[in-house]
N, C-alpha and C positions, 0 to 999 in steps of 0.2 A: 500493499498500499504507501501510495506516495506520500513524504513526512517533509517535504519541503514547498514551500507557497511561498507570493507574493502579494500582497494587499496592499492596495489602494486604499488612502485614508483621507478623505475630506471632511476636514470640521465644518467648513464651513463659516457661519453668521450665529450671533446671538450665544445663546449656549451651547451649541453646535460643539463647538471646541473643548468645552467641557464637562460633556457627555461621552466624547470619543476618548475623550484623555483618560475616561473613565474604564472604558470600554478596552482599550488598550491595555491597561493594567490584566483585566481579564484575558488577554490574547497570550499574554505573556508569561500569566502562572499555566494556562495550557497546552504553552508551548512547550516547559519545563516538565509537567506533568506527562505528557505526549511524546517526548524525544523531535519536537517538532524543531523545521528551524523557517520562523518568519520572516521575511522580510516585509516595513512597513513602509510602504512612500506617502507619504506628507505631499500634497498640493492642495492650491486654492479653487474656490469655486464663490458661484454665488456673490454676495456685495464685495466679500473678500478678494474673487478673482477681478472682480469689479478696480477694485483699487489700486491690487499689483499690475494687472495687465492691460486694464480698460476697456476689459470682456467676463461677464459671468460665467462663461466656460473658456477662459484658456486654453489655447493648441495644443499648450505643453499640459496641462491637466488631464484633458483628453483624452492624448497617446498614453500617460500614466495609467489612466483607467482602463481603458483600453487590451495595455499588456498585460494587465492583473489577472489573478486568477479568482478574484474576489473584490470588492469592494466597497467597502463600509461608508455613511456619507452620515454626516450629523444633521443640519440644518440650515438651510438657505434662507435671507430676508431682511428686511425691517426698514423700519419707518424711512430712512435715511436715505434710500434708494428710490422711494417712492414717488418721486418728478423725472426719473430718468425716464427714455422712452423704454415701451413694451422689450424690445429687443435686445437691450440691455440690464433689464433688471434682473434682480437675483433671481429669479426664478424661472428665467428661460433656462439658465440651467440644469433645472433637474429636468425640462423636458428637452434638452436638449443631449443630458446624459442617456435619458428613455430612446430619443431616437436613434442616436448614434450606437448606440448599444445592443439597440433591437429587444429591448425588455418589455416584451408585450405582457406579459403577465405579472400581473403584483398580487403577492399572497400578504394577507392582513388577519392575521390571529386574534378575534376577544374572547379570551379565556379569564376566568373569576377567577382567581388565587381565592383557597377556604378564608384564608386569615384577613382577606379584604373584601369578602361579603357585605361587612355591614358599612363599605367607605362607596359605594353604589346609590345613588339618590333613589333607585327604588327598593321597592320590597323583598328584602332576604329571600324568599319563595319563589319571586320573579328571575332572581338571577343566580342565586347558588346552581354551583355546578356548570355554570354557563362554561360551553366553547364553542365559538361560531369560527368558521373560516372565510374568507371574503375575496374572493377572486374576483380579484378588477384588471377590464382587458384599458392595456396603457398607454397602445403606442398611438391610437385612433382616435376618432368619433370627434366631438366637436372641437375637441384642445387643439386639432391637428388636422382639422377640415380646410378646403379651399374653396371659393375665397372667404375671407375674415379681413377684418380690417376695419377703420374709420373711414366713412366717403362725404364727403360736400354734395348736396343734393341741388336741385336746381331753382328753389326758393333759398338758398344759402343755409340753409337748417343741415346736422349733422347726420347719419345713419349709419350706427354700427352692427355688422355682421359678424356673425361667425355660424360654420357652416356644420351640420350635422351629417355626418360619413360615415358607411362604414361596406364593406366587402364581403361579399362571402366567405373569403380563403382568412381573414381576418377574424371572424364569428366561429368559426370550424378552430381555429388553432386554440384560441382563448377556451372554448366551451369543450373541449379534450383536455385541457389542463384538470380541470372544473373534476369532469370525469372519472381520470385518472385519481387526482388526489381523493376524491369522496369515497374509492374504491379501500382504502388505507384510513378511513373513518367510520360513519355510522350509512356510509351507500345514499346517499338523501342529497341531492341537488335542487336547491330552488334558484331559477333561472329568472330577472328581474328585467322589467322592459316598463315601455311605455306604449304598448303596439296599435295602443287604441287609439293615438293621437300623432304617433311617430311615423313614418314610413318606415325609416332604417330600422327601428327598432320591431315595426312587423318583422321586415326580414331576418332581423337579430332572435324571434321567436320559432321563424320556420325554420333557419338552420338547426339548434340548440334542437329542435323537437326531430330532426332528420337522422343526424349524430349520433342521436340518443339510442338507436336503431342498434347502434353496435356496443350497445353499456345497459344490454338486457335487465343484467343484475342492481343499477342503479335506480335508485326510484328520483322520476323527473318531475315538478312540479312549475308553474308558469304564475309571475305575482307581477303585478302592477309596481312601478317603484314609488308610488303615495302613499298605499296599504301594504308596500315593506316596509317603510319608515313607522306608520301605525305601529305594525305589527310586532316591529324589533322593540317597541317602549311596551306593548300591552302583553304578548306573548314571546318574548326570543329564543324561548327553547323549542319552539318548534321548528328554527332552524339549523342546519349542520353546514353545509357549504352553500354559499351565496356565488352566484356568478352576475355579472352586471357588465354594462358600458361602463366607459373611463371617467366618464362625470358623473354618472350617480352611484357608481363605485368611489368616489372622491369626496362623495356626501354622504351614503352608511356605511362607510367602516369608519366616519371620523363621528356619527351616530354609536354607531355598535361601540365605539371605544369606551364611552361615556358609561355602557353598564355597567363596564369591569370598575367604576371610579375615580378612574383617571387615566388620560391620553397619554399621560406618563409611564404607563406600564404596556403600552403597545410596539412591538415589533412590525418591520415588514420586509417580506422580500420580493425583487424582484426581478424574473428571472425572463430565459426566451432565447437569451442570446449564448455567444461565446463564454460569457463571463457573467456574473449576478451582481446586484447593486442589495446592500443591505441596510435600513434606516428604520429609526422610529417615526410613528407618523403626528410626531408633536411638532410645531413652528421652533422658531427661530426664537422666538419668547423673548425679545429684546429687554422688555420690562424686569425681567430677572435675570438678566446676565451678569456674571460676574461676580454674583452674591451668594454663590453656594447655595444656590435653593432647587436646582433642578434637580430632576429625577432622570438618573442615569440608568434607571430597570430597562428602560424600551431597547436601549440604544444595547445593553450587556445582552438581551433577550435576542435582539440581531443580531447578535454573534455566535449564541447558538443555533439558531436558522442558520448562517452561514457555514457551519460546518455538518448541517444536514441536510442543505441543498446542495451546496458545492464541494463537500468532501467527502459526501457520502460517509457523515460519522453521527451516527443519527443519537449514541449512545451518548455520545459528546453535549449534543442540543440537549439530550436528559438528565446530563450532569448541571447543566448552565442554569436549566430551567430547577434542578431540584436545589441547588442552590439559595438563590433567590426565593423560590417559595421557604425556606429553610428560615434566611434572614427576616423574612416578613413574618413566621413564625414567632420569633423572637420578638416580635412587637415593635423590631427599631421600621422609621416610617422616614422617611422626605416630608416638606411640609405639602406639598398637594395631597399625601392620603396620607395625614394625620389627625387620629383620632383620641378621644378621652382615654389614659392611661396606657399610651405610648410613649416610645420614645424617638424623639425628633432628632435627624443627623442632618450633616448638610452633602452635599453633592459626593465631595469626596470622602468621607464616611461611610457611606451606603455603597461605595465600589472598594473601599479594603474590607468592608462586612462581608461583600460577595468572594471576594479574594479568599478572605480567611477560609470562607466555608468550602470552596472549591479546595484548596489545598487539604482540608480535610476527607476528600471524596477518596 
């Protein structure tokens, strides 16, 4: 089994560098425990990329990402860059990475750790033992469709344009990912669309239904996105794997994250190309950057997903999850998941606690 890996570290902006720093601690202890050789190449993206190279995704940073065995991203964005042209805003780095690396499938688990059941704003019985996986299409849909932009009409008023486009092949490949991962879970897939209004997602429903014939062991259901948003709050445990479009997946996965108590707890994997990218789903949170308040657990859990999906080491992912769960069971909390009777710690202290648990496994 391969023991040498090159990783691209893209800390980005806001709290990104802080949470990636804690993930690096985890990588180093795994490197030692497993006898690995990890080469970590850190490069700027997002606002950091713009400040250093005048572009959110510098060519040199993209080259490092392309040549890596896996990519670990922190977060991008912040108010200081909001006045830039859309093409230069930090978020364009995300879209550029996904497109350039051909990362068409985003896997976003929403799992409630037993120790955090009461951290959710929903009733215990609604979220206890919750384990959902959102499979989001990542390189198509309205975020990439053409034409797009803002134009001046004949009456001199402005008109904004974004285009929702999906090809059959794009739908097939993301649906296949959903069915394949469902086979390793509870064999249930919910395909989410707006087929009653949007022709592009009408095609989505047709193609997913046709592909399902190859997966007779999987239960397939369909749901409109507005109903799915409601059902995620009303009865989330009815779902196992949710597969949906780029924009719907962006929204629903953030909603699902709050079932777990904090968006700071959710990792993600973007796969499909020769390499894969791993990142917490939270944003850059510039208001708390540099204060030691950020929750690094989503980024640490993203490292676990890296070992599962890029390096085919499910047992390592299980160890990372076990270490995180053990720390939570001890009542250790960052401020976003803090509750009465628990011990609040900083970003760095939380990383240290997880490393200590990993050293003992």
